[in-house]
N, C-alpha and C positions, 0 to 999 in steps of 0.2 A: 462494563465500559472498557474500551481500549483507547489508548492515546495514539493518534495518527500524526505523523510528521511528513509533510510534502516538501520536496526539494526541487529547485530550478524550474524547468518548464512545467513540471507537474503542479507546482504551487501556482504558476500563472494560469494554467488551465482550470484548476479547481477554484481559484480565487482565494485560497487559504494556505497558510503555512502549517497550521495545526488544527486539529479538531478532535473531539471525543465522540465516539459512536457506541451504541449499545451492541453487545455481543451476547445473545441469549444462550448460545451453546458453542463449544469449540467448533471451528471450521477450518478447512484446509486453506492455505494461501491461494490456491487456484480458484476455489469456490468464492473466497472473499473478494478476490480481484474481479470476478464476474459481477458480484454485487456492486462493487465500486464503479465499474463501467456503466451500470444502469443509472447510478446517481450522477456520474460525470461522463456523459457520452463522448466528450472531446478527448478523453484519455484513450479511446480506441484508435486515434490517429498515431499514437506512439506504438511502435512495433513491439518493443520489449520493455517491460517494467521489472526492475529489480526490487526485492523486498528484503528488509532486515527486521527480525523480530528480537526485541530486547538486545539490540546492537550486534546481532549476529546475522550474517547473510544466510538465507534459508532457501530451500527448494520448494517447488509447487505443492508437494504433498505434506509439508510441515503444518502442524496444527497451530492455529492462533487461539489463545485462551483469554478469558476475562482478565483484565488488568495488564495485558501485554502492551508494550510499546511497539508500534509498527511504523517503519519508515519506508517510503516509496520514492524511488528515484530511477533515472535512466542510467543505463550502463555508460561508463565513460572510458576513454582510452587516453593514454599519454603518448607523447612523441618525442 
């Protein structure tokens, strides 16, 4: 199982702030995001999703493992 945290508009589109999902085998962030888009098609409207695994920003080729915490959010800018 992985723990997923959704922030801001992503939480609105999924209707959840958190959830747990089974992860039968390690998977890349990119492949996992593709699976997430199948579950929540509305996320496809967001151009870029940022991902943090265990509180560290990660790249698309990073592996997600069982028991990881995965946070999904949009990029933000300050001004």
